[in-house]
Backbone as a chain_set.jsonl record, in Angstrom:
{"seq": "MKIFFKENKRFMVTIKNSVAFFVFWMLFVPGIVLAEASENIEEVIAGLQQTYEKTKDFKANFIQETTIQSIKKTDSEKGTVFFKMPRHMLWNYTRPQAKKMIINPRKTWLYLPAEKVAYTQDADKTFKSSVLIKFLSGLGKLKNDFSIKYAAPVAHDKQGNYLLVLTPLEKIAALTPFAITVDKRTFFILQISFADALGNSTVLKFTEISTNTGLSEKIFQFQPPQDVSIFNMP", "coords": {"N": [[119.021, 234.017, -37.044], [116.825, 233.28, -38.711], [118.066, 233.528, -41.129], [119.901, 231.526, -41.052], [118.277, 229.145, -40.952], [117.035, 229.353, -43.411], [119.2, 229.163, -45.211], [120.044, 226.57, -44.512], [117.882, 225.007, -45.368], [118.013, 225.46, -48.139], [120.495, 224.339, -48.727], [120.069, 221.605, -48.042], [118.028, 220.888, -49.888], [119.485, 221.132, -52.301], [121.457, 219.257, -51.856], [119.915, 216.91, -51.638], [118.81, 216.675, -54.264], [121.197, 216.538, -55.851], [122.402, 214.335, -54.836], [120.49, 212.399, -55.372], [120.553, 212.417, -58.194], [123.156, 211.519, -58.616], [123.264, 208.945, -57.402], [121.418, 207.434, -58.926], [122.571, 207.655, -61.341], [124.867, 206.204, -60.851], [123.806, 203.671, -60.634], [123.283, 202.956, -63.228], [125.418, 203.384, -64.847], [127.44, 203.464, -67.833], [127.524, 200.314, -69.458], [129.667, 197.837, -68.407], [129.093, 195.324, -68.594], [127.878, 193.387, -71.208], [125.001, 192.436, -72.938], [122.516, 190.425, -74.542], [119.358, 191.653, -75.756], [116.635, 191.33, -73.476], [113.553, 190.101, -72.195], [113.262, 189.395, -69.726], [112.976, 190.647, -66.614], [114.444, 190.124, -64.353], [116.972, 189.429, -65.367], [117.794, 191.822, -66.342], [117.965, 193.418, -64.043], [119.959, 192.021, -62.708], [122.114, 192.508, -64.516], [122.376, 195.242, -64.322], [123.133, 195.51, -61.629], [125.596, 194.116, -61.676], [127.094, 195.716, -63.402], [127.277, 198.1, -61.97], [128.756, 197.26, -59.745], [131.233, 196.698, -60.833], [132.151, 199.16, -61.674], [134.62, 201.382, -61.138], [135.264, 204.093, -61.444], [133.873, 207.049, -62.978], [133.142, 209.383, -65.758], [131.098, 211.865, -67.181], [129.245, 213.926, -69.453], [126.361, 215.956, -68.687], [122.938, 216.905, -69.11], [120.566, 218.692, -67.49], [117.194, 219.09, -66.981], [114.724, 220.936, -65.529], [111.409, 221.315, -64.652], [109.193, 223.617, -63.383], [106.197, 223.181, -62.034], [104.116, 224.972, -61.138], [104.463, 227.39, -62.471], [104.86, 226.623, -64.959], [107.437, 226.444, -66.21], [110.566, 225.679, -67.651], [113.793, 225.017, -66.721], [117.16, 224.735, -67.929], [120.215, 223.084, -67.342], [123.757, 222.517, -67.61], [126.673, 220.358, -67.474], [129.412, 218.523, -65.994], [129.821, 215.281, -64.647], [131.542, 213.429, -62.127], [132.732, 210.414, -60.631], [134.25, 208.48, -58.137], [134.922, 205.403, -56.684], [135.592, 204.469, -53.328], [133.018, 206.75, -52.152], [133.547, 209.318, -53.311], [132.585, 212.143, -55.157], [131.702, 214.486, -57.704], [129.813, 217.071, -58.99], [129.882, 219.116, -61.504], [128.667, 221.944, -62.499], [128.26, 223.948, -65.366], [126.794, 225.647, -67.051], [123.6, 227.39, -66.926], [124.893, 228.83, -65.035], [127.8, 228.692, -63.041], [128.452, 226.141, -60.662], [129.268, 223.944, -57.984], [129.13, 220.671, -56.671], [130.509, 218.757, -54.233], [131.64, 215.755, -52.886], [133.574, 214.029, -50.538], [135.448, 211.606, -48.594], [135.487, 212.969, -46.182], [134.142, 215.486, -46.149], [131.185, 217.252, -47.333], [130.542, 219.537, -49.933], [128.903, 222.45, -51.194], [129.239, 224.74, -53.668], [128.784, 228.043, -54.653], [129.875, 230.08, -56.873], [129.178, 232.555, -58.034], [127.678, 233.784, -56.108], [129.433, 233.9, -54.103], [129.422, 231.975, -51.958], [129.626, 229.163, -49.912], [128.514, 225.98, -48.831], [128.789, 223.572, -46.229], [129.147, 220.209, -44.913], [129.582, 217.487, -42.664], [130.783, 214.536, -44.169], [129.934, 211.964, -43.284], [127.339, 212.479, -42.33], [125.953, 213.1, -44.595], [126.225, 210.719, -46.044], [124.84, 208.916, -44.464], [122.311, 209.651, -44.569], [120.1, 208.617, -46.071], [118.543, 205.731, -47.759], [119.379, 205.96, -50.378], [122.022, 206.983, -50.299], [123.599, 204.837, -49.596], [124.638, 203.676, -51.88], [126.763, 205.271, -52.526], [128.891, 204.371, -50.973], [129.21, 201.835, -51.98], [127.574, 199.925, -50.915], [125.031, 199.276, -51.676], [122.29, 197.294, -52.792], [120.355, 196.579, -55.535], [117.863, 195.025, -55.518], [117.338, 194.859, -52.823], [116.821, 197.442, -52.083], [114.985, 198.655, -53.77], [111.85, 198.391, -55.431], [111.373, 197.168, -58.567], [110.175, 197.475, -61.76], [108.86, 197.0, -65.115], [107.933, 199.943, -67.043], [104.601, 201.178, -67.47], [102.078, 201.93, -69.816], [103.863, 201.028, -71.703], [106.761, 199.136, -72.179], [109.09, 199.331, -73.528], [111.136, 201.615, -75.469], [111.035, 203.22, -78.732], [113.312, 202.316, -79.846], [113.673, 199.882, -78.693], [114.825, 199.91, -76.198], [114.953, 199.463, -72.607], [112.366, 200.516, -70.515], [112.031, 201.412, -67.303], [110.793, 201.448, -63.961], [111.693, 202.519, -60.762], [111.034, 202.096, -57.447], [111.698, 203.259, -54.322], [112.134, 201.157, -51.462], [112.261, 202.019, -48.931], [110.221, 203.864, -46.779], [109.956, 206.941, -47.235], [108.904, 210.286, -47.582], [110.34, 211.92, -49.227], [111.566, 210.245, -51.066], [110.837, 209.266, -54.112], [109.361, 207.485, -56.869], [111.496, 206.698, -59.697], [111.767, 207.064, -63.149], [113.364, 205.393, -65.747], [115.439, 205.019, -68.619], [117.042, 202.439, -70.276], [119.74, 201.193, -72.128], [119.222, 198.622, -74.454], [121.199, 196.671, -74.97], [123.691, 197.262, -73.784], [123.308, 198.302, -71.267], [123.731, 200.978, -70.858], [122.86, 204.108, -69.288], [120.375, 206.071, -70.491], [118.478, 207.985, -69.981], [117.008, 209.684, -67.152], [114.224, 210.3, -65.119], [112.152, 212.04, -62.807], [109.722, 213.138, -60.378], [108.694, 215.575, -57.941], [106.834, 216.015, -54.772], [105.285, 218.199, -55.348], [104.819, 218.127, -57.975], [106.74, 219.089, -59.611], [109.191, 218.43, -62.09], [112.121, 216.482, -63.107], [114.552, 215.875, -65.589], [117.237, 213.965, -66.674], [119.909, 213.727, -68.895], [122.589, 211.875, -70.366], [125.893, 212.009, -71.837], [128.964, 211.536, -73.75], [130.488, 209.593, -72.291], [132.784, 207.977, -70.046], [134.546, 205.334, -68.447], [136.218, 203.895, -65.552], [138.861, 205.06, -65.711], [140.831, 205.775, -64.004], [140.57, 208.118, -62.272], [141.876, 210.896, -60.526], [142.024, 211.372, -56.968], [142.292, 214.006, -56.307], [140.705, 215.8, -57.565], [138.374, 215.723, -56.146], [138.634, 217.219, -53.927], [138.277, 220.287, -52.053], [138.897, 223.662, -51.579], [137.721, 226.498, -50.175], [137.736, 229.74, -51.72], [139.262, 232.771, -50.287], [137.503, 234.973, -50.136], [134.921, 233.941, -49.82], [131.843, 233.258, -48.226], [131.186, 230.938, -45.662], [128.909, 228.439, -44.795], [128.192, 226.3, -42.214], [126.526, 223.329, -42.15], [124.142, 221.446, -40.241]], "CA": [[118.561, 232.657, -37.003], [116.06, 233.075, -39.869], [118.954, 233.35, -42.28], [120.524, 230.157, -40.893], [117.321, 228.114, -41.36], [116.834, 229.533, -44.877], [120.391, 228.582, -45.93], [120.06, 225.194, -44.239], [116.877, 224.433, -46.216], [118.593, 225.516, -49.474], [121.592, 223.359, -48.778], [119.525, 220.262, -48.041], [117.365, 220.601, -51.078], [120.437, 220.894, -53.328], [122.14, 217.931, -51.548], [119.039, 215.851, -51.992], [118.745, 216.535, -55.702], [122.411, 216.098, -56.442], [122.631, 212.88, -54.41], [119.626, 211.467, -56.155], [121.171, 212.364, -59.541], [124.329, 210.706, -58.572], [122.914, 207.548, -57.068], [120.744, 206.785, -60.043], [123.625, 207.539, -62.404], [125.772, 205.066, -60.551], [123.127, 202.361, -60.858], [123.124, 202.662, -64.621], [126.621, 203.893, -65.528], [127.651, 202.613, -69.042], [127.718, 198.915, -69.144], [130.861, 196.965, -68.594], [128.493, 194.028, -68.956], [127.135, 193.406, -72.387], [123.994, 191.35, -72.953], [121.438, 190.502, -75.566], [118.108, 192.213, -75.241], [115.915, 190.281, -72.813], [112.295, 190.567, -71.649], [113.237, 188.925, -68.297], [113.435, 191.769, -65.773], [115.47, 189.674, -63.388], [118.243, 189.478, -65.985], [118.055, 193.257, -66.451], [118.386, 193.861, -62.745], [121.338, 191.458, -62.465], [123.134, 193.239, -65.326], [122.628, 196.578, -63.761], [123.93, 195.389, -60.38], [126.949, 193.76, -61.994], [127.759, 196.921, -64.009], [127.535, 199.021, -60.879], [129.82, 196.68, -58.859], [132.535, 196.687, -61.566], [132.557, 200.484, -61.993], [135.486, 202.016, -60.161], [135.104, 205.561, -61.531], [133.308, 207.395, -64.291], [132.984, 210.767, -66.078], [130.075, 212.012, -68.242], [128.542, 215.134, -69.544], [124.968, 215.783, -68.448], [121.979, 217.99, -69.284], [119.515, 218.629, -66.412], [116.008, 219.935, -67.365], [113.824, 221.015, -64.395], [110.139, 222.018, -64.878], [108.428, 224.056, -62.257], [104.799, 222.962, -62.458], [103.241, 226.107, -60.806], [104.644, 228.475, -63.433], [105.048, 226.026, -66.308], [108.689, 226.923, -66.744], [111.598, 224.609, -67.664], [115.191, 225.536, -66.728], [118.118, 223.753, -68.358], [121.606, 223.234, -66.833], [124.732, 221.574, -68.217], [127.848, 220.216, -66.77], [130.107, 217.209, -66.086], [129.78, 214.583, -63.351], [132.675, 212.528, -61.902], [132.613, 209.613, -59.426], [135.302, 207.492, -57.825], [134.594, 204.527, -55.584], [134.331, 204.766, -52.69], [132.645, 207.992, -51.459], [133.945, 210.508, -54.006], [131.639, 212.594, -56.186], [131.751, 215.853, -58.154], [128.98, 217.555, -60.032], [130.46, 220.438, -61.988], [127.704, 222.632, -63.38], [128.904, 224.995, -66.117], [125.773, 226.52, -67.726], [123.898, 228.761, -67.294], [125.702, 229.473, -63.992], [128.726, 227.746, -62.506], [128.328, 225.715, -59.292], [129.906, 222.699, -57.762], [128.694, 219.786, -55.523], [131.598, 217.889, -54.022], [131.648, 214.903, -51.695], [134.749, 213.123, -50.379], [135.161, 210.833, -47.353], [135.46, 213.8, -45.009], [133.245, 216.669, -46.273], [130.332, 217.581, -48.488], [130.525, 221.013, -50.197], [128.137, 223.065, -52.24], [129.86, 225.987, -53.873], [128.091, 228.887, -55.64], [130.89, 231.147, -56.998], [128.539, 233.852, -58.369], [127.164, 234.406, -54.892], [130.551, 233.872, -53.115], [128.912, 231.246, -50.889], [129.884, 227.685, -49.886], [127.916, 225.256, -47.742], [129.539, 222.353, -45.961], [128.571, 219.254, -43.966], [130.358, 216.305, -42.524], [130.347, 213.576, -45.11], [129.18, 210.921, -42.707], [125.939, 212.822, -42.161], [125.407, 212.944, -45.907], [126.199, 209.269, -46.48], [123.879, 208.16, -43.639], [120.955, 210.386, -44.56], [118.966, 207.838, -46.613], [118.937, 204.499, -48.467], [120.137, 206.318, -51.62], [123.455, 207.262, -50.091], [124.329, 203.556, -49.565], [125.315, 203.396, -53.172], [128.014, 206.002, -52.587], [129.926, 203.571, -50.391], [129.222, 200.497, -52.555], [126.798, 198.946, -50.091], [123.617, 199.117, -52.142], [121.756, 196.195, -53.675], [119.104, 196.978, -56.168], [116.655, 194.313, -55.107], [117.127, 195.103, -51.402], [116.46, 198.836, -51.823], [113.983, 199.139, -54.67], [110.884, 197.582, -56.172], [111.696, 197.459, -59.944], [109.28, 196.893, -62.786], [108.779, 197.724, -66.404], [107.014, 201.036, -67.135], [103.312, 200.842, -68.076], [101.732, 200.728, -70.546], [104.931, 200.653, -72.659], [107.926, 198.671, -71.477], [110.305, 199.621, -74.326], [110.951, 202.748, -76.342], [110.988, 202.9, -80.138], [114.584, 201.6, -80.259], [113.722, 198.665, -77.989], [115.481, 200.077, -74.899], [114.125, 199.165, -71.471], [111.771, 201.499, -69.717], [111.839, 200.817, -65.991], [110.353, 202.355, -62.816], [112.24, 202.036, -59.529], [110.352, 202.631, -56.301], [112.394, 202.969, -53.028], [111.351, 200.385, -50.495], [112.246, 202.765, -47.683], [109.049, 204.694, -46.933], [110.221, 208.311, -46.877], [108.176, 211.035, -48.564], [111.221, 212.53, -50.261], [112.032, 209.269, -51.99], [109.728, 208.999, -55.032], [109.755, 206.537, -57.986], [112.272, 207.197, -60.82], [111.651, 206.429, -64.478], [114.666, 205.339, -66.441], [115.622, 204.363, -69.961], [118.345, 201.735, -70.25], [120.088, 200.626, -73.412], [118.869, 197.14, -74.44], [122.3, 195.73, -75.105], [124.846, 197.628, -73.006], [122.941, 198.836, -70.002], [123.946, 202.37, -70.667], [121.69, 204.903, -68.918], [120.084, 207.033, -71.515], [117.707, 209.109, -69.426], [116.381, 209.499, -65.845], [113.289, 211.359, -64.844], [111.388, 211.928, -61.639], [108.947, 214.322, -59.945], [108.559, 215.717, -56.439], [105.475, 216.009, -54.287], [104.542, 219.36, -55.847], [104.634, 217.979, -59.395], [107.911, 219.513, -60.378], [109.832, 217.26, -62.745], [113.496, 216.629, -63.589], [115.001, 214.867, -66.552], [118.702, 214.0, -66.817], [120.488, 212.993, -70.073], [124.052, 211.774, -70.311], [126.659, 211.855, -73.071], [130.427, 211.589, -73.641], [130.705, 208.815, -71.099], [133.941, 207.142, -69.938], [134.603, 204.655, -67.116], [137.464, 203.199, -65.155], [140.004, 205.727, -66.307], [141.833, 206.138, -63.002], [140.438, 209.531, -61.831], [142.631, 211.249, -59.317], [141.246, 211.868, -55.804], [142.529, 215.478, -56.066], [139.516, 216.571, -58.107], [137.295, 215.705, -55.154], [139.061, 218.06, -52.822], [137.853, 221.667, -52.316], [139.347, 224.714, -50.655], [136.971, 227.7, -50.577], [138.471, 231.061, -51.799], [139.225, 233.568, -49.071], [136.402, 235.923, -50.126], [133.667, 233.198, -49.831], [131.132, 233.059, -46.95], [130.99, 229.531, -45.497], [127.865, 228.066, -43.815], [128.294, 224.893, -41.776], [125.218, 222.768, -41.993], [124.06, 220.395, -39.26]], "C": [[117.717, 232.259, -38.206], [116.955, 232.77, -41.085], [119.585, 231.973, -42.335], [119.57, 229.089, -41.472], [117.066, 228.202, -42.867], [117.989, 228.93, -45.626], [120.487, 227.104, -45.702], [119.071, 224.424, -45.243], [117.418, 224.382, -47.677], [119.629, 224.479, -49.705], [120.999, 221.953, -48.907], [118.784, 219.925, -49.291], [118.376, 220.35, -52.215], [121.184, 219.552, -53.114], [121.219, 216.851, -51.984], [118.952, 215.648, -53.473], [120.03, 216.015, -56.265], [122.687, 214.722, -56.062], [121.774, 211.987, -55.171], [120.09, 211.362, -57.519], [122.269, 211.317, -59.562], [124.081, 209.184, -58.414], [122.331, 206.803, -58.285], [121.604, 206.715, -61.242], [124.481, 206.34, -62.113], [125.116, 203.752, -60.805], [123.201, 201.968, -62.334], [124.26, 203.277, -65.475], [126.917, 202.978, -66.664], [128.143, 201.24, -68.773], [129.057, 198.314, -69.494], [130.328, 195.605, -68.996], [127.684, 194.228, -70.249], [126.203, 192.187, -72.452], [123.061, 191.5, -74.157], [120.201, 191.024, -74.914], [117.25, 191.033, -74.625], [114.665, 190.849, -72.247], [112.229, 190.141, -70.181], [113.829, 190.061, -67.405], [114.56, 191.364, -64.798], [116.881, 189.727, -63.978], [118.742, 190.94, -66.184], [118.615, 193.764, -65.17], [119.741, 193.306, -62.478], [122.387, 192.134, -63.287], [123.393, 194.567, -64.795], [123.495, 196.434, -62.51], [125.414, 195.053, -60.691], [127.736, 194.927, -62.58], [128.163, 197.851, -62.884], [128.722, 198.554, -60.07], [131.161, 196.728, -59.532], [132.957, 198.078, -61.964], [133.351, 201.072, -60.83], [135.457, 203.593, -60.215], [134.429, 205.85, -62.938], [133.24, 208.912, -64.462], [131.931, 210.84, -67.212], [129.617, 213.436, -68.231], [127.094, 214.958, -69.268], [124.179, 217.123, -68.802], [120.875, 217.749, -68.279], [118.401, 219.579, -66.827], [115.031, 219.806, -66.147], [112.605, 221.825, -64.738], [109.449, 222.353, -63.617], [106.978, 224.064, -62.629], [104.013, 224.269, -62.213], [103.327, 227.226, -61.83], [104.898, 227.947, -64.828], [106.367, 226.485, -66.966], [109.768, 225.852, -66.596], [112.967, 225.316, -67.747], [116.151, 224.366, -67.145], [119.477, 224.047, -67.842], [122.46, 222.112, -67.424], [125.956, 221.476, -67.379], [128.485, 218.836, -66.959], [130.051, 216.558, -64.652], [130.937, 213.595, -63.27], [132.366, 211.71, -60.603], [133.805, 208.698, -59.316], [134.911, 206.725, -56.595], [135.85, 204.462, -54.603], [134.261, 206.283, -52.228], [133.355, 209.228, -52.029], [133.031, 210.875, -55.14], [131.874, 214.097, -56.435], [130.767, 216.107, -59.239], [129.415, 218.954, -60.396], [129.54, 221.064, -62.979], [128.417, 223.812, -64.09], [127.985, 226.027, -66.729], [124.377, 226.316, -67.048], [124.771, 229.492, -66.183], [126.609, 228.337, -63.42], [128.367, 227.471, -61.017], [128.925, 224.34, -59.193], [129.314, 221.969, -56.555], [129.785, 218.765, -55.38], [131.396, 217.044, -52.785], [132.962, 214.002, -51.721], [134.538, 212.456, -48.98], [135.051, 211.714, -46.092], [134.286, 214.856, -45.04], [132.379, 216.63, -47.512], [130.38, 219.098, -48.655], [129.576, 221.334, -51.311], [128.701, 224.459, -52.448], [129.151, 226.822, -54.971], [129.011, 230.148, -55.837], [130.217, 232.535, -57.338], [128.063, 234.561, -57.105], [128.237, 234.433, -53.81], [130.112, 233.16, -51.806], [129.249, 229.761, -50.979], [129.19, 227.148, -48.611], [128.656, 223.965, -47.498], [128.923, 221.542, -44.888], [129.521, 218.142, -43.825], [129.855, 215.235, -43.428], [129.555, 212.459, -44.557], [127.667, 211.16, -42.595], [125.198, 212.741, -43.5], [125.221, 211.464, -46.364], [125.153, 208.485, -45.724], [122.502, 208.704, -43.756], [119.808, 209.572, -45.138], [119.532, 206.555, -47.292], [119.69, 204.81, -49.71], [121.63, 206.396, -51.471], [124.266, 205.988, -49.93], [125.126, 203.262, -50.757], [126.67, 204.147, -53.246], [129.137, 205.183, -52.016], [129.97, 202.154, -50.884], [128.438, 199.537, -51.797], [125.451, 198.569, -50.652], [123.396, 197.887, -52.964], [120.396, 196.589, -54.206], [117.824, 196.328, -55.617], [116.332, 194.482, -53.64], [116.567, 196.501, -51.201], [115.297, 199.335, -52.7], [113.057, 198.036, -55.209], [111.054, 198.007, -57.629], [110.736, 196.695, -60.81], [109.38, 197.673, -64.071], [107.727, 198.836, -66.329], [105.693, 200.51, -67.824], [102.737, 202.108, -68.677], [102.812, 200.292, -71.454], [106.202, 200.358, -71.876], [109.208, 198.934, -72.252], [110.018, 200.871, -75.145], [111.017, 202.322, -77.812], [112.228, 202.096, -80.635], [114.654, 200.23, -79.536], [114.429, 198.715, -76.664], [114.466, 199.876, -73.775], [113.643, 200.455, -70.863], [111.359, 201.005, -68.381], [111.415, 201.895, -65.02], [110.922, 201.722, -61.619], [111.515, 202.787, -58.356], [111.139, 202.298, -55.035], [111.574, 202.183, -52.053], [111.29, 201.177, -49.118], [111.093, 203.837, -47.824], [109.311, 206.101, -46.408], [109.583, 209.141, -47.951], [109.107, 211.6, -49.654], [111.732, 211.588, -51.308], [110.848, 208.845, -52.891], [110.235, 208.128, -56.18], [110.518, 207.318, -59.046], [111.9, 206.359, -62.051], [112.972, 206.508, -65.181], [114.606, 204.665, -67.777], [116.982, 203.74, -69.999], [118.53, 201.024, -71.591], [119.883, 199.111, -73.406], [120.042, 196.167, -74.466], [123.461, 196.03, -74.081], [124.607, 198.107, -71.606], [123.375, 200.285, -69.759], [122.648, 203.08, -70.131], [121.531, 205.982, -69.94], [119.316, 208.25, -70.994], [117.121, 208.715, -68.047], [115.394, 210.628, -65.654], [112.51, 211.019, -63.591], [110.731, 213.234, -61.308], [108.897, 214.344, -58.464], [107.084, 215.838, -56.085], [104.643, 217.139, -54.777], [104.334, 219.23, -57.424], [105.718, 218.504, -60.224], [108.739, 218.363, -60.929], [111.261, 217.564, -63.13], [113.79, 215.555, -64.522], [116.513, 215.089, -66.749], [119.116, 213.202, -68.04], [121.998, 212.983, -70.061], [124.663, 211.454, -71.656], [128.144, 211.838, -72.745], [130.947, 210.8, -72.338], [132.036, 207.991, -71.17], [133.974, 206.621, -68.528], [135.968, 204.052, -66.85], [138.706, 203.706, -65.779], [141.04, 206.138, -65.277], [141.762, 207.593, -62.551], [141.206, 209.743, -60.6], [141.748, 211.744, -58.187], [141.388, 213.342, -55.653], [141.33, 216.242, -56.563], [138.378, 216.586, -57.156], [137.644, 216.425, -53.851], [138.645, 219.51, -53.119], [138.365, 222.579, -51.166], [138.663, 226.024, -50.998], [137.906, 228.957, -50.712], [138.297, 231.891, -50.561], [138.021, 234.5, -49.056], [135.019, 235.253, -50.082], [133.158, 233.019, -48.368], [130.873, 231.58, -46.811], [129.909, 229.273, -44.451], [128.028, 226.583, -43.45], [126.935, 224.402, -41.439], [125.177, 221.564, -41.037], [123.882, 218.985, -39.914]], "O": [[117.807, 231.135, -38.7], [116.662, 231.913, -41.918], [119.781, 231.354, -43.38], [119.941, 228.273, -42.316], [116.897, 227.169, -43.515], [117.766, 228.229, -46.614], [120.96, 226.393, -46.589], [119.404, 223.394, -45.83], [117.282, 223.362, -48.351], [119.653, 223.813, -50.74], [121.393, 221.195, -49.793], [118.87, 218.788, -49.755], [118.159, 219.447, -53.022], [121.489, 218.831, -54.064], [121.666, 215.921, -52.654], [119.016, 214.502, -53.918], [119.992, 215.112, -57.101], [123.178, 213.953, -56.889], [122.208, 210.918, -55.602], [120.047, 210.253, -58.053], [122.301, 210.397, -60.379], [124.588, 208.332, -59.144], [122.73, 205.681, -58.599], [121.429, 205.84, -62.09], [124.791, 205.55, -63.004], [125.794, 202.788, -61.162], [123.183, 200.781, -62.659], [124.076, 203.631, -66.64], [126.681, 201.777, -66.527], [129.053, 201.017, -67.974], [129.506, 198.28, -70.64], [131.017, 194.826, -69.655], [126.888, 195.163, -70.341], [126.572, 191.075, -72.076], [122.873, 192.592, -74.692], [119.992, 190.881, -73.709], [117.171, 189.937, -75.181], [114.675, 192.008, -71.832], [111.278, 190.472, -69.473], [115.021, 190.363, -67.463], [115.464, 192.137, -64.481], [117.854, 190.009, -63.279], [119.942, 191.217, -66.188], [119.626, 194.465, -65.167], [120.626, 194.049, -62.052], [123.496, 192.328, -62.79], [124.538, 195.019, -64.801], [124.48, 197.155, -62.35], [126.338, 195.599, -60.087], [128.917, 195.097, -62.278], [129.294, 198.338, -62.861], [129.603, 199.348, -59.739], [132.173, 196.795, -58.835], [134.03, 198.224, -62.548], [132.85, 201.237, -59.717], [135.601, 204.281, -59.204], [134.435, 205.04, -63.865], [133.273, 209.655, -63.481], [131.893, 209.974, -68.086], [129.585, 214.094, -67.191], [126.568, 213.889, -69.576], [124.712, 218.232, -68.778], [120.307, 216.658, -68.248], [118.652, 220.77, -67.007], [114.588, 218.709, -65.805], [112.766, 222.989, -65.106], [109.137, 221.46, -62.83], [106.555, 224.87, -63.457], [103.253, 224.638, -63.108], [102.348, 227.944, -62.035], [105.123, 228.714, -65.765], [106.386, 226.864, -68.137], [109.875, 225.202, -65.556], [113.256, 226.075, -68.672], [115.964, 223.21, -66.766], [119.891, 225.205, -67.895], [122.017, 220.995, -67.692], [126.273, 222.404, -66.636], [128.18, 218.096, -67.895], [130.216, 217.229, -63.633], [131.275, 212.976, -64.279], [131.825, 212.239, -59.633], [134.307, 208.2, -60.323], [134.599, 207.32, -55.564], [136.994, 204.408, -55.054], [135.27, 206.94, -51.973], [133.729, 210.111, -51.257], [132.722, 210.043, -55.994], [132.194, 214.859, -55.523], [130.822, 215.477, -60.295], [129.292, 219.873, -59.586], [129.604, 220.767, -64.172], [129.11, 224.588, -63.431], [128.38, 227.18, -66.903], [124.036, 225.201, -66.654], [125.287, 230.589, -66.394], [126.195, 227.18, -63.343], [128.039, 228.374, -60.246], [129.074, 223.643, -60.196], [129.031, 222.591, -55.531], [129.998, 217.968, -56.294], [131.018, 217.566, -51.736], [133.339, 213.375, -52.711], [133.554, 212.737, -48.296], [134.577, 211.252, -45.054], [133.573, 215.044, -44.055], [132.738, 216.087, -48.557], [130.276, 219.85, -47.686], [129.454, 220.574, -52.272], [128.662, 225.285, -51.536], [128.951, 226.338, -56.086], [128.93, 231.119, -55.085], [130.729, 233.57, -56.911], [128.047, 235.79, -57.041], [127.99, 234.931, -52.711], [130.378, 233.646, -50.706], [129.153, 229.178, -52.058], [129.253, 227.728, -47.527], [129.107, 223.32, -48.444], [128.239, 222.083, -44.019], [130.238, 217.837, -44.778], [128.648, 215.002, -43.495], [128.61, 211.995, -45.195], [126.847, 210.253, -42.731], [124.023, 212.381, -43.566], [124.218, 211.075, -46.963], [124.618, 207.505, -46.242], [121.594, 208.231, -43.072], [118.657, 209.788, -44.761], [120.738, 206.329, -47.386], [120.563, 204.038, -50.106], [122.401, 205.968, -52.33], [125.485, 206.013, -50.101], [126.194, 202.655, -50.669], [127.592, 203.712, -53.935], [130.259, 205.272, -52.516], [130.673, 201.325, -50.306], [128.616, 198.339, -52.018], [124.801, 197.646, -50.162], [124.254, 197.495, -53.755], [119.452, 196.882, -53.472], [116.847, 197.007, -55.3], [115.189, 194.277, -53.231], [115.879, 196.726, -50.205], [114.691, 200.357, -52.379], [113.475, 196.895, -55.407], [110.876, 199.195, -57.898], [110.503, 195.497, -60.653], [109.883, 198.794, -64.134], [106.73, 198.687, -65.622], [105.701, 199.566, -68.614], [102.883, 203.203, -68.133], [102.694, 199.187, -71.984], [106.666, 201.15, -71.056], [110.3, 198.78, -71.706], [108.872, 201.174, -75.481], [111.051, 201.121, -78.084], [112.203, 201.36, -81.622], [115.612, 199.487, -79.753], [114.628, 197.672, -76.042], [113.268, 200.092, -73.964], [114.421, 201.396, -70.706], [110.406, 200.231, -68.295], [111.649, 203.085, -65.23], [110.713, 200.529, -61.398], [111.441, 204.015, -58.362], [111.239, 201.118, -54.699], [110.409, 202.512, -51.831], [110.382, 200.989, -48.308], [111.011, 204.574, -48.807], [108.94, 206.427, -45.28], [109.677, 208.789, -49.127], [108.727, 211.737, -50.817], [112.27, 212.02, -52.327], [109.957, 208.128, -52.435], [111.441, 208.06, -56.416], [110.219, 208.489, -59.275], [111.746, 205.139, -61.988], [113.621, 207.553, -65.211], [113.757, 203.801, -68.002], [117.984, 204.421, -69.78], [117.63, 200.361, -72.108], [120.309, 198.413, -72.485], [119.925, 195.013, -74.056], [124.108, 195.102, -73.596], [125.546, 198.302, -70.834], [123.388, 200.762, -68.624], [121.528, 202.704, -70.474], [122.469, 206.729, -70.219], [119.473, 209.37, -71.481], [116.784, 207.553, -67.819], [115.682, 211.778, -65.985], [112.233, 209.849, -63.329], [111.082, 214.288, -61.837], [109.031, 213.322, -57.792], [106.207, 215.775, -56.947], [103.418, 217.097, -54.66], [103.758, 220.11, -58.063], [105.66, 218.395, -61.449], [108.948, 217.383, -60.214], [111.611, 218.703, -63.439], [113.356, 214.419, -64.327], [116.988, 216.206, -66.954], [118.677, 212.06, -68.185], [122.619, 214.005, -69.769], [124.084, 210.758, -72.491], [128.541, 212.092, -71.608], [131.692, 211.309, -71.5], [132.36, 207.401, -72.201], [133.544, 207.263, -67.57], [136.745, 203.749, -67.755], [139.518, 202.948, -66.31], [142.029, 206.784, -65.625], [142.8, 208.247, -62.454], [141.216, 208.897, -59.706], [140.795, 212.481, -58.442], [140.62, 213.921, -54.885], [140.987, 217.274, -55.987], [137.464, 217.395, -57.321], [137.0, 216.233, -52.82], [138.652, 219.932, -54.276], [138.256, 222.265, -49.981], [138.988, 226.622, -52.024], [138.772, 229.165, -49.862], [137.303, 231.749, -49.849], [137.544, 234.797, -47.961], [134.02, 235.94, -50.29], [133.907, 232.689, -47.449], [130.374, 230.977, -47.762], [129.972, 229.815, -43.348], [127.998, 225.722, -44.33], [126.252, 224.949, -40.573], [126.101, 220.75, -41.037], [123.796, 217.982, -39.205]]}, "num_chains": 1, "name": "protein.A"}
């Protein structure tokens, strides 16, 4: 029983982090909408929402840097993220260790090949778990789900890109504000950063971005190898 609860906690922490990464990536996926730089935050929000709604699929490389506050240590991971509307997601970590987070309309999978372990959960439970997951099914509206403002004291970086802070309106301890950097002309997401209740911080950077390329649904399917231990999560 102790092993089960330990594995369940591990699964849920990874799900939470991966879903958070995905949702905020979807909000700011490279802009289909082009706009002149504007100080009007309402126009920025409208541009982000329009970009999100017109994005059918995307692929991008990412670097994830996580700093553990208690030991002052930063770990860096790299990989590729894929999304296809609706309800399909794949985070493929390649360095320093391989792992995969897969969501399709039926199942959520977390696969750790080095440990020969896979965790699974019904996708409906993942999608319904919080306001963040609404974006996976295309139901999210920025202004309905978040309080959005310019960062303080600086609202733009040295290149003039927007520095924004999004605070979830749903009052759940696990949902904390996100700081984001958005390209001033194209609404590309340049960086996402956030911290947890313990002060641990995560920064995500995206490169090699492509959108609406017609990704196949096959890449969002997963069949565990025969020698893998499978844990079914509630």
